[in-house]
N, C-alpha and C positions, 0 to 999 in steps of 0.2 A: 347773167339773168337766169332766173328760175321760172318754170311754168308749173303752177299748182292747179291741178284739175280735180274737180269734184264730180263724181258720177251720180246721175239721177235721171228722172224723167221730167219734162217741163210741164208747167201748168198747175193750178191749184188742186186739181183732183189727186195729184201724186205727192203734193208738197210734204206731207208728214209720213209717207210710206217708209218702211224699213229700207227699201231699195234706194231711198234718197238721202241716206245719212251722209254721203259724200258732198252733196249740195249743202247740207246743214253745216258741215265742217268748214267749207269754204266761206259761207256766210259769217261764221263765228270769227274766222281769221280777218275777214274784211272789217267787221265791227271793232275787234280788239286793236287792230293796227291802223285804223282810220284810212282805209283804202279809198281810192277815188270812186265815184259813183259807177255802178255797173252800166255798160252800154252794149248794144248788139254789135257783134263782130265775130268773124270766123264761125258762123253758124252756131253761135253761143252767146253767152253774156260774159263780158270781161271787165276786169278792174285792175288798176295798177296799185302796188303797195310796196313799201320798204319793210323788210324783215331783218332786223339787225343792221348789217352793212350790205345786205343783198337786195337788189331790185327784183321784184317778182310780178308776174302776170297771174291773176286769178281767173280761172275759166270754168264756166258751167255750160257744157254742151247742151244745146236745145234741140238736138236731132232725134231724141229718144235714145234710150240706153243702147240698143243694138247697133246704132250708127255713130256712137261717140267718137270713134277714131277719125271720122272725116273732119270734125271740128278740131280735134287735138292736132292732127297733121297740118291743117291750115295754119294754126297759131305757131306751131313749132317751126314750120318753114319760114313764116314771115319774120320771126324774131331770130332765126338761125340758132335755136337752142339745142344743145347736145341732148341726146336721148337720156343720158344719166342725170340730167338736170330737169327732167320731166317727173313730177311727183303726183301720183294719182291716188286720191282718197276714195275708198269704195267700201261697200258693205261686205262682210265676210261671214258666211254661214258656218264655216268650220272653225270659228273662234267664238269663245263664250261671250255673251253679252257684256258690254262695258270694258272689254279687253281691246288692246291695240298692239299691233305688231308692224314693223317696217321690214321690207325686204326688197332686194334688187332682182328683177327678172323672176323667173320661175314659171310654173304652170298657171293657167287661168281658171282652173277648178270650175269649169262650166259657167263662169261669169261672162255674159254676153258683152258687157261694156269693155272688159279687159280684152276679150277676144278681138273686138273691133279695133281697139288701139294697137294691139300687137300686129294685126293684119295690115294696118295703115302705116305704122311707124317703126315696127320692130319690137323686140321683147324686153330689152334691157333698160327699162325705165323703173323708177322706184315706186313701190306700192305701199300706201299706208292702209293696212287692213283694219277695218273698224268692225269689231265683233258684234253680231246681232244674234248669235246662237242659231241652232237648227230646230225646226219643229218636230223632228224625230221620225218623220216619214217622208220619203222622197216625193211621194204624190202630193204632199201638202206644201212643198217649197214655193211653188208659183204663187199660191194665194197668200202664203206667209210674207213673202218679200213685198208683195203689192198691197198689203194691208198696212194701215197706220200703226205706229207704235201705240201700245196701250197706255192708259193713264199711269199705271205703275212703272212703266218703262221711261216715261218722259224725264224724270229727274236725272237718271244716269246718262241719258242721251245728252241732256243739257250740260252735265258736268264733263262728259267725255269731250264734247265739242269745245267746251271752254278750256279744258286742260290742253287740248291740241293747239288751240289758238294762242294760249299763253306762252307756249314753248315752240311756236312755229319758226322762230329765228334760228333755233338749233337745227331744225330740219333744212332750212334754207342754206345753212352753213355746211351741210353734209355731215353733221354730227348725229347720225341716226340713232346710235346706241344711247347717247346721252338724252336725246329727245324721248325715246321710248321709255327710258328709266324715269325721267321726270314725270311723264304722263302716268306711268304706273304708280309712282309714289303719290301723286295728286289724287288719283282715284282711290287708292288704298286709304289715304287720309280721310276721305269722305265716306268710307265704309262700303265701297263697292268691290271688295275682294271676291265675293262669290255672288254672282247673279245668274239666275236660271232663265232659259228662254221663256217667251210669252209673258215676261214682266214680273215673275215672282222674285222676291228679294229674300235672301237668307238672313 
């Protein structure tokens, strides 16, 4: 069994924030693969889904970003899921908008959701880094991630979450390189090779 975690903050106020792209990715997987309805469990919202030949739990922690690890640790312990089978979808400032990268372990780059998961569960989980770009000034980061995606950004956000969902079975099967490549090709095919922060499209 796999545990797919999307990071974000709960409630309608934060729903379209850049910081919540992890939630958006999980919702896209749930729609694409006809997951069970979400219900409250493990201090989060969970659903069950089959991705290819793998069963998976989808989890959106409702603890607020900084305490995400409490929810993830509860679910991981309950289902006895190995840390390498925990897959966390999160926003990534150090990656260009509309880009996606997968990695195992590594640093948390100041991301409080990742820091919380590492503190509660350990570091060697898989991360799906969803690029949102950087505002260019460290002082602007807090406001940038807690603001909604702009109207010009919404099309690539929708396409990225859709491509992620389309190929989530590869991620569940541990074929991270193939998954990453398929998403890259899908995004390039839609013309999202070069996207600047703050929603400008080349």
